[in-house]
All heavy atoms as TSV, in Angstrom:
chain	resi	resn	atom	element	x	y	z
A	1	VAL	N	N	96.380	102.892	85.959
A	1	VAL	CA	C	97.611	103.041	86.732
A	1	VAL	C	C	97.486	104.172	87.811
A	1	VAL	O	O	97.160	105.360	87.371
A	1	VAL	CB	C	98.723	103.216	85.851
A	1	VAL	CG1	C	100.020	103.461	86.702
A	1	VAL	CG2	C	98.947	102.170	84.949
A	2	THR	N	N	97.590	103.914	89.017
A	2	THR	CA	C	97.490	105.038	90.074
A	2	THR	C	C	98.882	105.287	90.738
A	2	THR	O	O	98.795	106.243	91.549
A	2	THR	CB	C	96.474	104.599	91.122
A	2	THR	OG1	O	96.797	103.332	91.693
A	2	THR	CG2	C	95.021	104.380	90.453
A	3	CYS	N	N	99.778	104.476	90.594
A	3	CYS	CA	C	101.061	104.649	91.198
A	3	CYS	C	C	102.213	104.309	90.353
A	3	CYS	O	O	102.040	103.549	89.334
A	3	CYS	CB	C	101.168	103.968	92.564
A	3	CYS	SG	S	101.101	102.142	92.543
A	4	LEU	N	N	103.374	104.759	90.750
A	4	LEU	CA	C	104.613	104.397	90.080
A	4	LEU	C	C	105.640	103.960	91.205
A	4	LEU	O	O	105.653	104.603	92.216
A	4	LEU	CB	C	105.151	105.673	89.392
A	4	LEU	CG	C	106.554	105.666	88.850
A	4	LEU	CD1	C	106.579	104.849	87.549
A	4	LEU	CD2	C	107.111	107.030	88.466
A	5	ALA	N	N	106.494	103.064	90.894
A	5	ALA	CA	C	107.500	102.560	91.851
A	5	ALA	C	C	108.801	102.787	91.294
A	5	ALA	O	O	109.081	102.614	90.083
A	5	ALA	CB	C	107.191	101.145	92.174
A	6	SER	N	N	109.812	103.131	92.165
A	6	SER	CA	C	111.168	103.308	91.798
A	6	SER	C	C	112.113	102.693	92.757
A	6	SER	O	O	111.707	102.780	94.047
A	6	SER	CB	C	111.529	104.841	91.601
A	6	SER	OG	O	111.343	105.515	92.753
A	7	GLY	N	N	113.140	102.057	92.337
A	7	GLY	CA	C	114.109	101.408	93.225
A	7	GLY	C	C	115.440	102.146	93.080
A	7	GLY	O	O	115.653	102.814	91.986
A	8	SER	N	N	116.314	102.026	94.131
A	8	SER	CA	C	117.551	102.912	94.039
A	8	SER	C	C	118.697	102.171	94.762
A	8	SER	O	O	118.517	101.225	95.455
A	8	SER	CB	C	117.227	104.287	94.724
A	8	SER	OG	O	118.266	105.112	94.729
A	9	LYS	N	N	119.808	102.922	94.607
A	9	LYS	CA	C	120.995	102.493	95.353
A	9	LYS	C	C	120.949	102.728	96.826
A	9	LYS	O	O	121.758	102.138	97.662
A	9	LYS	CB	C	122.305	103.257	94.827
A	9	LYS	CG	C	122.737	102.831	93.386
A	9	LYS	CD	C	124.118	103.541	93.177
A	9	LYS	CE	C	124.519	102.872	91.718
A	9	LYS	NZ	N	125.902	103.366	91.438
A	10	ASP	N	N	119.926	103.475	97.232
A	10	ASP	CA	C	119.716	103.614	98.687
A	10	ASP	C	C	119.053	102.443	99.381
A	10	ASP	O	O	118.697	102.522	100.653
A	10	ASP	CB	C	118.987	104.860	98.992
A	10	ASP	CG	C	117.557	104.957	98.520
A	10	ASP	OD1	O	117.034	103.900	98.012
A	10	ASP	OD2	O	116.911	105.947	98.535
A	11	ARG	N	N	118.817	101.330	98.533
A	11	ARG	CA	C	118.215	100.105	99.076
A	11	ARG	C	C	116.679	100.219	99.363
A	11	ARG	O	O	116.060	99.359	99.932
A	11	ARG	CB	C	118.887	99.598	100.216
A	11	ARG	CG	C	120.442	99.389	100.103
A	11	ARG	CD	C	121.107	98.791	101.327
A	11	ARG	NE	N	120.622	99.497	102.548
A	11	ARG	CZ	C	121.449	100.419	103.266
A	11	ARG	NH1	N	122.636	100.698	102.811
A	11	ARG	NH2	N	121.049	100.999	104.339
A	12	LYS	N	N	116.088	101.311	99.005
A	12	LYS	CA	C	114.635	101.576	99.143
A	12	LYS	C	C	113.798	101.528	97.856
A	12	LYS	O	O	114.398	101.830	96.768
A	12	LYS	CB	C	114.482	102.869	99.794
A	12	LYS	CG	C	115.130	102.950	101.233
A	12	LYS	CD	C	115.025	104.338	101.800
A	12	LYS	CE	C	115.848	104.433	103.174
A	12	LYS	NZ	N	115.938	105.754	103.617
A	13	ILE	N	N	112.589	101.210	98.072
A	13	ILE	CA	C	111.610	101.378	96.867
A	13	ILE	C	C	110.587	102.435	97.354
A	13	ILE	O	O	110.089	102.511	98.354
A	13	ILE	CB	C	110.845	100.011	96.706
A	13	ILE	CG1	C	111.883	98.889	96.406
A	13	ILE	CG2	C	109.737	100.254	95.613
A	13	ILE	CD1	C	111.354	97.538	96.459
A	14	LYS	N	N	110.508	103.383	96.453
A	14	LYS	CA	C	109.568	104.520	96.631
A	14	LYS	C	C	108.409	104.299	95.834
A	14	LYS	O	O	108.343	103.929	94.623
A	14	LYS	CB	C	110.196	105.774	96.238
A	14	LYS	CG	C	111.407	106.148	97.002
A	14	LYS	CD	C	111.210	106.548	98.434
A	14	LYS	CE	C	112.481	107.014	99.080
A	14	LYS	NZ	N	112.278	107.484	100.492
A	15	ILE	N	N	107.132	104.448	96.504
A	15	ILE	CA	C	105.802	104.296	95.806
A	15	ILE	C	C	105.345	105.720	95.549
A	15	ILE	O	O	105.326	106.643	96.677
A	15	ILE	CB	C	104.877	103.551	96.599
A	15	ILE	CG1	C	105.443	102.158	96.955
A	15	ILE	CG2	C	103.567	103.388	95.868
A	15	ILE	CD1	C	105.548	101.239	95.778
A	16	TRP	N	N	105.111	106.173	94.302
A	16	TRP	CA	C	104.650	107.505	94.101
A	16	TRP	C	C	103.206	107.603	93.705
A	16	TRP	O	O	102.761	106.699	92.762
A	16	TRP	CB	C	105.516	108.151	93.065
A	16	TRP	CG	C	106.868	108.024	93.373
A	16	TRP	CD1	C	107.863	107.093	93.047
A	16	TRP	CD2	C	107.793	109.039	93.991
A	16	TRP	NE1	N	109.112	107.381	93.500
A	16	TRP	CE2	C	109.100	108.559	94.186
A	16	TRP	CE3	C	107.399	110.341	94.548
A	16	TRP	CZ2	C	110.048	109.360	94.800
A	16	TRP	CZ3	C	108.365	111.000	95.194
A	16	TRP	CH2	C	109.768	110.533	95.313
A	17	SER	N	N	102.408	108.460	94.169
A	17	SER	CA	C	101.018	108.658	93.849
A	17	SER	C	C	100.995	109.487	92.586
A	17	SER	O	O	101.444	110.740	92.567
A	17	SER	CB	C	100.142	109.250	94.917
A	17	SER	OG	O	98.932	109.586	94.396
A	18	ILE	N	N	100.475	108.959	91.532
A	18	ILE	CA	C	100.456	109.816	90.305
A	18	ILE	C	C	99.328	110.782	90.390
A	18	ILE	O	O	99.464	111.953	90.001
A	18	ILE	CB	C	100.162	108.831	89.085
A	18	ILE	CG1	C	101.383	107.971	88.831
A	18	ILE	CG2	C	99.844	109.688	87.796
A	18	ILE	CD1	C	101.061	106.910	87.721
A	19	LYS	N	N	98.193	110.552	90.973
A	19	LYS	CA	C	97.023	111.404	91.066
A	19	LYS	C	C	97.400	112.618	91.923
A	19	LYS	O	O	97.242	113.806	91.631
A	19	LYS	CB	C	95.884	110.697	91.712
A	19	LYS	CG	C	94.636	111.596	91.849
A	19	LYS	CD	C	93.467	110.757	92.440
A	19	LYS	CE	C	92.315	111.534	92.543
A	19	LYS	NZ	N	91.171	110.906	93.258
A	20	GLU	N	N	98.079	112.342	93.160
A	20	GLU	CA	C	98.424	113.432	94.055
A	20	GLU	C	C	99.924	113.953	93.802
A	20	GLU	O	O	100.176	114.941	94.520
A	20	GLU	CB	C	98.333	112.784	95.492
A	20	GLU	CG	C	96.972	112.408	95.991
A	20	GLU	CD	C	96.915	111.702	97.264
A	20	GLU	OE1	O	97.829	111.976	98.193
A	20	GLU	OE2	O	95.990	110.953	97.593
A	21	LYS	N	N	100.575	113.308	92.905
A	21	LYS	CA	C	101.890	113.869	92.559
A	21	LYS	C	C	102.837	113.985	93.788
A	21	LYS	O	O	103.440	115.014	93.979
A	21	LYS	CB	C	101.776	115.246	91.862
A	21	LYS	CG	C	100.990	115.110	90.591
A	21	LYS	CD	C	100.985	116.401	89.839
A	21	LYS	CE	C	100.193	116.320	88.591
A	21	LYS	NZ	N	98.813	116.666	88.592
A	22	LYS	N	N	102.882	112.923	94.613
A	22	LYS	CA	C	103.723	112.918	95.801
A	22	LYS	C	C	104.166	111.456	96.272
A	22	LYS	O	O	103.524	110.572	95.768
A	22	LYS	CB	C	103.127	113.697	96.992
A	22	LYS	CG	C	101.879	113.061	97.563
A	22	LYS	CD	C	101.316	113.962	98.709
A	22	LYS	CE	C	100.219	113.084	99.475
A	22	LYS	NZ	N	99.719	113.810	100.649
A	23	LEU	N	N	105.084	111.356	97.140
A	23	LEU	CA	C	105.442	110.136	97.633
A	23	LEU	C	C	104.314	109.528	98.434
A	23	LEU	O	O	103.749	110.221	99.341
A	23	LEU	CB	C	106.690	110.345	98.572
A	23	LEU	CG	C	107.262	109.139	99.134
A	23	LEU	CD1	C	107.859	108.178	98.046
A	23	LEU	CD2	C	108.379	109.492	100.187
A	24	ALA	N	N	104.027	108.304	98.180
A	24	ALA	CA	C	102.935	107.611	98.890
A	24	ALA	C	C	103.492	106.560	99.868
A	24	ALA	O	O	102.681	106.131	100.668
A	24	ALA	CB	C	101.938	106.912	97.917
A	25	GLY	N	N	104.684	106.185	99.831
A	25	GLY	CA	C	105.194	105.178	100.757
A	25	GLY	C	C	106.702	104.808	100.292
A	25	GLY	O	O	107.131	104.998	99.341
A	26	THR	N	N	107.317	104.126	101.268
A	26	THR	CA	C	108.704	103.686	101.073
A	26	THR	C	C	108.749	102.260	101.640
A	26	THR	O	O	108.348	101.860	102.776
A	26	THR	CB	C	109.745	104.465	101.951
A	26	THR	OG1	O	109.558	105.865	101.443
A	26	THR	CG2	C	111.144	104.083	101.630
A	27	LEU	N	N	109.339	101.329	100.797
A	27	LEU	CA	C	109.544	99.941	101.135
A	27	LEU	C	C	110.997	99.737	101.505
A	27	LEU	O	O	111.877	100.026	100.601
A	27	LEU	CB	C	108.919	99.099	100.047
A	27	LEU	CG	C	107.537	99.261	99.517
A	27	LEU	CD1	C	107.321	98.356	98.380
A	27	LEU	CD2	C	106.528	99.258	100.585
A	28	GLU	N	N	111.182	99.158	102.648
A	28	GLU	CA	C	112.657	98.810	102.978
A	28	GLU	C	C	112.772	97.328	103.412
A	28	GLU	O	O	111.789	96.836	103.913
A	28	GLU	CB	C	112.992	99.647	104.219
A	28	GLU	CG	C	112.932	101.165	103.873
A	28	GLU	CD	C	113.399	102.102	105.045
A	28	GLU	OE1	O	114.608	101.892	105.524
A	28	GLU	OE2	O	112.653	102.900	105.477
A	29	GLY	N	N	113.900	96.891	103.003
A	29	GLY	CA	C	114.204	95.449	103.411
A	29	GLY	C	C	115.391	94.849	102.707
A	29	GLY	O	O	116.003	94.006	103.188
A	30	HIS	N	N	115.783	95.503	101.552
A	30	HIS	CA	C	116.992	94.848	100.734
A	30	HIS	C	C	118.167	95.498	101.584
A	30	HIS	O	O	118.243	96.490	102.022
A	30	HIS	CB	C	116.957	95.350	99.359
A	30	HIS	CG	C	116.045	94.569	98.449
A	30	HIS	ND1	N	116.243	93.256	98.136
A	30	HIS	CD2	C	114.915	94.980	97.853
A	30	HIS	CE1	C	115.319	92.882	97.381
A	30	HIS	NE2	N	114.489	93.807	97.239
A	31	SER	N	N	119.284	94.651	101.413
A	31	SER	CA	C	120.478	95.132	102.101
A	31	SER	C	C	121.548	95.643	101.111
A	31	SER	O	O	122.669	95.946	101.377
A	31	SER	CB	C	121.143	93.879	102.859
A	31	SER	OG	O	121.365	92.900	101.957
A	32	SER	N	N	121.034	95.773	99.847
A	32	SER	CA	C	121.951	96.324	98.791
A	32	SER	C	C	120.989	96.950	97.767
A	32	SER	O	O	119.847	97.044	97.834
A	32	SER	CB	C	122.803	95.173	98.150
A	32	SER	OG	O	123.804	95.881	97.245
A	33	ASP	N	N	121.657	97.563	96.687
A	33	ASP	CA	C	120.916	98.376	95.618
A	33	ASP	C	C	119.740	97.536	95.093
A	33	ASP	O	O	119.818	96.368	94.833
A	33	ASP	CB	C	121.798	98.689	94.441
A	33	ASP	CG	C	123.114	99.285	94.790
A	33	ASP	OD1	O	123.396	99.576	96.068
A	33	ASP	OD2	O	123.751	99.644	93.955
A	34	VAL	N	N	118.540	98.256	94.836
A	34	VAL	CA	C	117.466	97.693	94.236
A	34	VAL	C	C	117.744	97.760	92.746
A	34	VAL	O	O	117.948	98.878	92.271
A	34	VAL	CB	C	116.141	98.379	94.588
A	34	VAL	CG1	C	114.960	97.775	93.860
A	34	VAL	CG2	C	115.886	98.128	96.094
A	35	ARG	N	N	117.626	96.657	92.027
A	35	ARG	CA	C	117.966	96.622	90.653
A	35	ARG	C	C	116.761	96.433	89.670
A	35	ARG	O	O	116.923	96.901	88.540
A	35	ARG	CB	C	118.978	95.478	90.415
A	35	ARG	CG	C	119.511	95.319	89.055
A	35	ARG	CD	C	120.546	94.200	89.142
A	35	ARG	NE	N	120.858	93.991	87.722
A	35	ARG	CZ	C	121.950	93.462	87.357
A	35	ARG	NH1	N	122.831	93.043	88.159
A	35	ARG	NH2	N	122.218	93.271	86.056
A	36	SER	N	N	115.760	95.742	90.168
A	36	SER	CA	C	114.532	95.477	89.157
A	36	SER	C	C	113.328	95.492	90.003
A	36	SER	O	O	113.204	95.111	91.115
A	36	SER	CB	C	114.738	94.197	88.520
A	36	SER	OG	O	114.951	93.103	89.343
A	37	LEU	N	N	112.186	95.806	89.340
A	37	LEU	CA	C	110.895	95.844	89.865
A	37	LEU	C	C	109.903	95.363	88.842
A	37	LEU	O	O	110.025	95.718	87.658
A	37	LEU	CB	C	110.369	97.326	90.242
A	37	LEU	CG	C	111.340	97.950	91.346
A	37	LEU	CD1	C	110.799	99.518	91.413
A	37	LEU	CD2	C	111.143	97.369	92.677
A	38	VAL	N	N	108.911	94.555	89.227
A	38	VAL	CA	C	107.806	94.209	88.408
A	38	VAL	C	C	106.514	94.047	89.213
A	38	VAL	O	O	106.669	93.503	90.324
A	38	VAL	CB	C	108.173	92.833	87.641
A	38	VAL	CG1	C	108.344	91.621	88.535
A	38	VAL	CG2	C	107.253	92.501	86.538
A	39	THR	N	N	105.462	94.351	88.685
A	39	THR	CA	C	104.127	94.150	89.440
A	39	THR	C	C	103.403	92.996	88.834
A	39	THR	O	O	103.526	92.679	87.622
A	39	THR	CB	C	103.255	95.400	89.337
A	39	THR	OG1	O	103.038	95.778	88.006
A	39	THR	CG2	C	103.923	96.564	90.055
A	40	PHE	N	N	102.579	92.455	89.610
A	40	PHE	CA	C	101.841	91.290	89.176
A	40	PHE	C	C	100.592	91.114	90.019
A	40	PHE	O	O	100.515	91.677	91.175
A	40	PHE	CB	C	102.527	89.962	89.046
A	40	PHE	CG	C	103.061	89.452	90.362
A	40	PHE	CD1	C	102.293	88.435	91.011
A	40	PHE	CD2	C	104.249	89.884	90.916
A	40	PHE	CE1	C	102.845	88.028	92.303
A	40	PHE	CE2	C	104.793	89.431	92.041
A	40	PHE	CZ	C	104.001	88.423	92.751
A	41	GLU	N	N	99.559	90.402	89.595
A	41	GLU	CA	C	98.347	90.228	90.417
A	41	GLU	C	C	98.218	88.772	90.684
A	41	GLU	O	O	98.362	87.906	89.589
A	41	GLU	CB	C	97.178	90.790	89.627
A	41	GLU	CG	C	95.867	90.749	90.639
A	41	GLU	CD	C	94.752	91.449	89.905
A	41	GLU	OE1	O	94.946	92.658	89.526
A	41	GLU	OE2	O	93.684	90.763	89.729
A	42	HIS	N	N	97.838	88.388	91.753
A	42	HIS	CA	C	97.454	86.892	92.160
A	42	HIS	C	C	96.330	86.800	93.015
A	42	HIS	O	O	96.178	87.441	94.033
A	42	HIS	CB	C	98.715	86.316	92.795
A	42	HIS	CG	C	98.460	84.803	93.259
A	42	HIS	ND1	N	98.285	83.803	92.270
A	42	HIS	CD2	C	98.332	84.297	94.461
A	42	HIS	CE1	C	98.192	82.653	92.908
A	42	HIS	NE2	N	98.118	82.937	94.185
A	43	GLU	N	N	95.216	86.127	92.459
A	43	GLU	CA	C	93.952	85.998	93.200
A	43	GLU	C	C	93.399	87.294	93.653
A	43	GLU	O	O	92.933	87.524	94.824
A	43	GLU	CB	C	94.198	85.080	94.386
A	43	GLU	CG	C	94.512	83.639	93.979
A	43	GLU	CD	C	94.643	82.645	95.121
A	43	GLU	OE1	O	94.511	83.110	96.310
A	43	GLU	OE2	O	94.868	81.480	94.796
A	44	GLY	N	N	93.529	88.326	92.748
A	44	GLY	CA	C	92.973	89.613	93.075
A	44	GLY	C	C	93.749	90.618	93.840
A	44	GLY	O	O	93.318	91.672	94.265
A	45	VAL	N	N	94.937	90.090	94.258
A	45	VAL	CA	C	95.765	90.903	95.075
A	45	VAL	C	C	96.985	91.478	94.300
A	45	VAL	O	O	97.613	90.680	93.610
A	45	VAL	CB	C	96.268	90.175	96.380
A	45	VAL	CG1	C	97.220	91.066	97.193
A	45	VAL	CG2	C	95.094	89.660	97.183
A	46	ALA	N	N	97.294	92.739	94.351
A	46	ALA	CA	C	98.324	93.355	93.609
A	46	ALA	C	C	99.681	93.209	94.400
A	46	ALA	O	O	99.775	93.450	95.527
A	46	ALA	CB	C	98.151	94.836	93.321
A	47	TYR	N	N	100.646	92.743	93.706
A	47	TYR	CA	C	101.977	92.520	94.250
A	47	TYR	C	C	103.068	93.083	93.604
A	47	TYR	O	O	102.883	93.378	92.314
A	47	TYR	CB	C	102.324	91.073	94.408
A	47	TYR	CG	C	101.516	90.247	95.429
A	47	TYR	CD1	C	100.409	89.554	94.961
A	47	TYR	CD2	C	101.754	90.227	96.762
A	47	TYR	CE1	C	99.603	88.730	95.763
A	47	TYR	CE2	C	100.982	89.449	97.640
A	47	TYR	CZ	C	99.866	88.835	97.154
A	47	TYR	OH	O	99.118	88.043	98.115
A	48	MET	N	N	104.247	93.364	94.096
A	48	MET	CA	C	105.363	93.836	93.392
A	48	MET	C	C	106.629	93.023	93.792
A	48	MET	O	O	106.770	92.677	94.976
A	48	MET	CB	C	105.772	95.299	93.754
A	48	MET	CG	C	106.934	95.773	93.036
A	48	MET	SD	S	107.220	97.583	93.206
A	48	MET	CE	C	106.895	97.925	94.747
A	49	ALA	N	N	107.312	92.528	92.845
A	49	ALA	CA	C	108.586	91.697	93.136
A	49	ALA	C	C	109.807	92.815	92.858
A	49	ALA	O	O	109.726	93.431	91.856
A	49	ALA	CB	C	108.663	90.514	92.226
A	50	SER	N	N	110.710	92.707	93.779
A	50	SER	CA	C	111.962	93.576	93.668
A	50	SER	C	C	113.139	92.575	93.736
A	50	SER	O	O	113.210	91.728	94.510
A	50	SER	CB	C	111.944	94.600	94.742
A	50	SER	OG	O	111.925	94.011	96.004
A	51	GLY	N	N	114.072	92.886	92.767
A	51	GLY	CA	C	115.312	92.225	92.730
A	51	GLY	C	C	116.473	93.226	93.119
A	51	GLY	O	O	116.402	94.330	92.830
A	52	SER	N	N	117.483	92.556	93.772
A	52	SER	CA	C	118.550	93.432	94.294
A	52	SER	C	C	119.899	92.812	94.165
A	52	SER	O	O	120.093	91.605	93.876
A	52	SER	CB	C	118.301	93.626	95.828
A	52	SER	OG	O	119.355	94.302	96.514
A	53	TYR	N	N	120.994	93.634	94.252
A	53	TYR	CA	C	122.311	93.179	94.417
A	53	TYR	C	C	122.502	92.300	95.587
A	53	TYR	O	O	123.597	91.711	95.688
A	53	TYR	CB	C	123.299	94.313	94.372
A	53	TYR	CG	C	123.555	94.935	93.060
A	53	TYR	CD1	C	122.964	96.091	92.560
A	53	TYR	CD2	C	124.387	94.279	92.136
A	53	TYR	CE1	C	123.187	96.673	91.284
A	53	TYR	CE2	C	124.679	94.699	90.862
A	53	TYR	CZ	C	123.988	95.922	90.426
A	53	TYR	OH	O	124.279	96.426	89.214
A	54	ASP	N	N	121.588	92.239	96.558
A	54	ASP	CA	C	121.659	91.293	97.715
A	54	ASP	C	C	121.409	89.902	97.285
A	54	ASP	O	O	121.380	88.969	98.270
A	54	ASP	CB	C	120.969	91.885	98.905
A	54	ASP	CG	C	119.520	91.852	98.786
A	54	ASP	OD1	O	119.029	91.235	97.721
A	54	ASP	OD2	O	118.718	92.371	99.633
A	55	ALA	N	N	121.155	89.609	96.071
A	55	ALA	CA	C	120.743	88.230	95.624
A	55	ALA	C	C	119.408	87.797	96.114
A	55	ALA	O	O	119.252	86.566	96.192
A	55	ALA	CB	C	121.817	87.310	95.926
A	56	THR	N	N	118.518	88.615	96.474
A	56	THR	CA	C	117.153	88.190	96.931
A	56	THR	C	C	116.170	88.799	96.042
A	56	THR	O	O	116.283	89.849	95.510
A	56	THR	CB	C	116.741	88.558	98.396
A	56	THR	OG1	O	116.788	89.968	98.488
A	56	THR	CG2	C	117.835	87.951	99.360
A	57	ILE	N	N	114.910	88.136	96.000
A	57	ILE	CA	C	113.684	88.689	95.421
A	57	ILE	C	C	112.819	88.901	96.572
A	57	ILE	O	O	112.594	87.987	97.412
A	57	ILE	CB	C	113.089	87.715	94.380
A	57	ILE	CG1	C	114.032	87.472	93.135
A	57	ILE	CG2	C	111.807	88.287	93.869
A	57	ILE	CD1	C	113.665	86.392	92.284
A	58	ARG	N	N	112.317	90.039	96.745
A	58	ARG	CA	C	111.292	90.276	97.754
A	58	ARG	C	C	109.932	90.671	97.089
A	58	ARG	O	O	109.870	91.305	96.161
A	58	ARG	CB	C	111.719	91.501	98.600
A	58	ARG	CG	C	113.035	91.170	99.370
A	58	ARG	CD	C	113.501	92.182	100.323
A	58	ARG	NE	N	114.745	91.827	100.885
A	58	ARG	CZ	C	114.917	91.394	102.070
A	58	ARG	NH1	N	113.940	91.100	102.882
A	58	ARG	NH2	N	116.116	90.989	102.502
A	59	ILE	N	N	108.899	89.976	97.746
A	59	ILE	CA	C	107.575	90.168	97.164
A	59	ILE	C	C	106.748	90.981	98.086
A	59	ILE	O	O	106.815	90.738	99.380
A	59	ILE	CB	C	106.892	88.788	97.023
A	59	ILE	CG1	C	107.682	87.748	96.272
A	59	ILE	CG2	C	105.396	89.023	96.467
A	59	ILE	CD1	C	107.944	88.022	94.895
A	60	TRP	N	N	106.240	92.095	97.576
A	60	TRP	CA	C	105.630	93.118	98.436
A	60	TRP	C	C	104.085	93.023	98.148
A	60	TRP	O	O	103.712	93.089	97.077
A	60	TRP	CB	C	106.179	94.472	98.153
A	60	TRP	CG	C	107.678	94.580	98.425
A	60	TRP	CD1	C	108.606	94.316	97.399
A	60	TRP	CD2	C	108.417	94.913	99.445
A	60	TRP	NE1	N	109.742	94.510	97.767
A	60	TRP	CE2	C	109.731	94.851	99.141
A	60	TRP	CE3	C	107.983	95.280	100.712
A	60	TRP	CZ2	C	110.662	95.162	100.052
A	60	TRP	CZ3	C	109.112	95.559	101.672
A	60	TRP	CH2	C	110.329	95.518	101.319
A	61	ASN	N	N	103.343	93.326	99.152
A	61	ASN	CA	C	101.780	93.504	98.974
A	61	ASN	C	C	101.690	95.102	98.608
A	61	ASN	O	O	102.128	95.870	99.575
A	61	ASN	CB	C	101.046	93.166	100.095
A	61	ASN	CG	C	99.532	93.322	99.943
A	61	ASN	OD1	O	99.187	94.518	99.719
A	61	ASN	ND2	N	98.763	92.420	100.239
A	62	ILE	N	N	101.256	95.493	97.513
A	62	ILE	CA	C	101.147	96.801	97.163
A	62	ILE	C	C	100.166	97.659	98.046
A	62	ILE	O	O	100.480	98.633	98.516
A	62	ILE	CB	C	100.920	97.032	95.642
A	62	ILE	CG1	C	102.049	96.597	94.872
A	62	ILE	CG2	C	100.774	98.489	95.344
A	62	ILE	CD1	C	101.918	96.472	93.395
A	63	GLN	N	N	99.006	96.970	98.287
A	63	GLN	CA	C	98.093	97.737	99.108
A	63	GLN	C	C	98.516	98.000	100.475
A	63	GLN	O	O	98.355	99.107	100.897
A	63	GLN	CB	C	96.751	96.811	99.121
A	63	GLN	CG	C	95.631	97.312	99.995
A	63	GLN	CD	C	94.832	98.369	99.295
A	63	GLN	OE1	O	94.763	98.415	98.086
A	63	GLN	NE2	N	94.227	99.317	100.004
A	64	SER	N	N	98.996	97.029	101.191
A	64	SER	CA	C	99.443	97.168	102.628
A	64	SER	C	C	100.913	97.842	102.606
A	64	SER	O	O	101.252	98.308	103.678
A	64	SER	CB	C	99.420	95.994	103.307
A	64	SER	OG	O	100.351	94.977	102.859
A	65	GLN	N	N	101.645	97.744	101.545
A	65	GLN	CA	C	103.040	98.214	101.462
A	65	GLN	C	C	103.863	97.486	102.539
A	65	GLN	O	O	104.778	97.924	103.109
A	65	GLN	CB	C	103.094	99.734	101.748
A	65	GLN	CG	C	102.520	100.485	100.496
A	65	GLN	CD	C	102.739	102.011	100.660
A	65	GLN	OE1	O	103.579	102.491	101.368
A	65	GLN	NE2	N	102.135	102.733	99.763
A	66	ARG	N	N	103.495	96.163	102.584
A	66	ARG	CA	C	104.345	95.278	103.567
A	66	ARG	C	C	105.058	94.170	102.764
A	66	ARG	O	O	104.481	93.627	101.727
A	66	ARG	CB	C	103.428	94.779	104.632
A	66	ARG	CG	C	102.893	95.760	105.513
A	66	ARG	CD	C	102.044	95.148	106.638
A	66	ARG	NE	N	101.444	96.045	107.484
A	66	ARG	CZ	C	101.994	96.592	108.716
A	66	ARG	NH1	N	102.931	95.950	109.148
A	66	ARG	NH2	N	101.236	97.520	109.358
A	67	LEU	N	N	106.179	93.665	103.266
A	67	LEU	CA	C	106.785	92.514	102.713
A	67	LEU	C	C	105.942	91.293	102.900
A	67	LEU	O	O	105.525	91.029	104.003
A	67	LEU	CB	C	108.157	92.406	103.447
A	67	LEU	CG	C	109.021	91.272	102.925
A	67	LEU	CD1	C	109.446	91.443	101.508
A	67	LEU	CD2	C	110.195	91.069	103.825
A	68	PHE	N	N	105.826	90.520	101.864
A	68	PHE	CA	C	104.962	89.295	101.894
A	68	PHE	C	C	105.939	88.045	101.902
A	68	PHE	O	O	105.646	87.165	102.747
A	68	PHE	CB	C	104.163	89.252	100.545
A	68	PHE	CG	C	103.493	87.940	100.360
A	68	PHE	CD1	C	102.367	87.595	101.234
A	68	PHE	CD2	C	103.863	87.099	99.404
A	68	PHE	CE1	C	101.690	86.424	101.060
A	68	PHE	CE2	C	103.216	85.813	99.228
A	68	PHE	CZ	C	102.091	85.482	100.074
A	69	LYS	N	N	107.032	88.062	101.223
A	69	LYS	CA	C	107.951	86.919	101.225
A	69	LYS	C	C	109.235	87.328	100.621
A	69	LYS	O	O	109.368	88.162	99.716
A	69	LYS	CB	C	107.271	85.819	100.395
A	69	LYS	CG	C	108.144	84.459	100.353
A	69	LYS	CD	C	107.210	83.419	99.860
A	69	LYS	CE	C	107.939	82.050	99.975
A	69	LYS	NZ	N	107.656	81.357	101.174
A	70	THR	N	N	110.398	86.673	101.205
A	70	THR	CA	C	111.621	86.912	100.562
A	70	THR	C	C	112.033	85.652	99.926
A	70	THR	O	O	112.029	84.518	100.553
A	70	THR	CB	C	112.673	87.297	101.610
A	70	THR	OG1	O	112.204	88.493	102.228
A	70	THR	CG2	C	114.037	87.405	101.042
A	71	LEU	N	N	112.509	85.587	98.663
A	71	LEU	CA	C	112.956	84.457	97.961
A	71	LEU	C	C	114.626	84.498	97.837
A	71	LEU	O	O	115.064	85.440	97.488
A	71	LEU	CB	C	112.399	84.330	96.626
A	71	LEU	CG	C	110.877	84.386	96.494
A	71	LEU	CD1	C	110.363	84.548	95.036
A	71	LEU	CD2	C	110.266	83.211	97.311
A	72	LYS	N	N	115.059	83.338	98.311
A	72	LYS	CA	C	116.581	83.260	98.253
A	72	LYS	C	C	117.005	82.131	97.280
A	72	LYS	O	O	116.222	81.094	97.257
A	72	LYS	CB	C	117.179	83.102	99.658
A	72	LYS	CG	C	116.968	84.202	100.510
A	72	LYS	CD	C	117.390	84.181	101.965
A	72	LYS	CE	C	117.167	85.226	102.722
A	72	LYS	NZ	N	117.536	85.029	104.245
A	73	GLY	N	N	118.119	82.076	96.707
A	73	GLY	CA	C	118.569	81.020	95.890
A	73	GLY	C	C	119.675	81.382	94.897
A	73	GLY	O	O	120.445	80.516	94.454
A	74	HIS	N	N	119.618	82.738	94.584
A	74	HIS	CA	C	120.753	83.239	93.647
A	74	HIS	C	C	122.017	83.365	94.303
A	74	HIS	O	O	122.041	83.731	95.570
A	74	HIS	CB	C	120.214	84.428	92.901
A	74	HIS	CG	C	119.270	84.267	91.974
A	74	HIS	ND1	N	119.441	83.884	90.610
A	74	HIS	CD2	C	117.881	84.364	91.922
A	74	HIS	CE1	C	118.291	83.674	89.937
A	74	HIS	NE2	N	117.381	84.028	90.759
A	75	SER	N	N	123.162	83.299	93.689
A	75	SER	CA	C	124.384	83.630	94.310
A	75	SER	C	C	125.036	84.985	93.874
A	75	SER	O	O	126.042	85.287	94.432
A	75	SER	CB	C	125.347	82.414	93.932
A	75	SER	OG	O	125.602	82.355	92.475
A	76	SER	N	N	124.243	85.707	93.116
A	76	SER	CA	C	124.769	87.061	92.801
A	76	SER	C	C	123.530	87.982	92.459
A	76	SER	O	O	122.448	87.596	92.660
A	76	SER	CB	C	125.683	87.033	91.539
A	76	SER	OG	O	125.011	86.461	90.441
A	77	ALA	N	N	123.811	89.102	92.043
A	77	ALA	CA	C	122.753	90.180	91.865
A	77	ALA	C	C	121.682	89.705	90.937
A	77	ALA	O	O	121.819	88.908	89.988
A	77	ALA	CB	C	123.341	91.435	91.234
A	78	ILE	N	N	120.401	90.210	91.255
A	78	ILE	CA	C	119.318	89.826	90.498
A	78	ILE	C	C	118.780	91.166	89.711
A	78	ILE	O	O	118.764	92.171	90.277
A	78	ILE	CB	C	118.099	89.335	91.411
A	78	ILE	CG1	C	118.572	88.033	92.123
A	78	ILE	CG2	C	116.827	89.121	90.559
A	78	ILE	CD1	C	117.583	87.523	93.125
């Protein structure tokens, strides 16, 4: 494990470098509180899924720290 992710009521996800003991990046895109985070790998690429009170799941490429896809379909917080 080389990083830690945290989500907050500020609608942002912070990526923290464990080795360097500092902030490594900020992911923005949710329009409400970030409620859940999970990491997974697909075809050798590391991703993170974030759930929010905005009723969306956002899939992020951890390496590039860019939004990959937004999933919609829920009618309340995830």
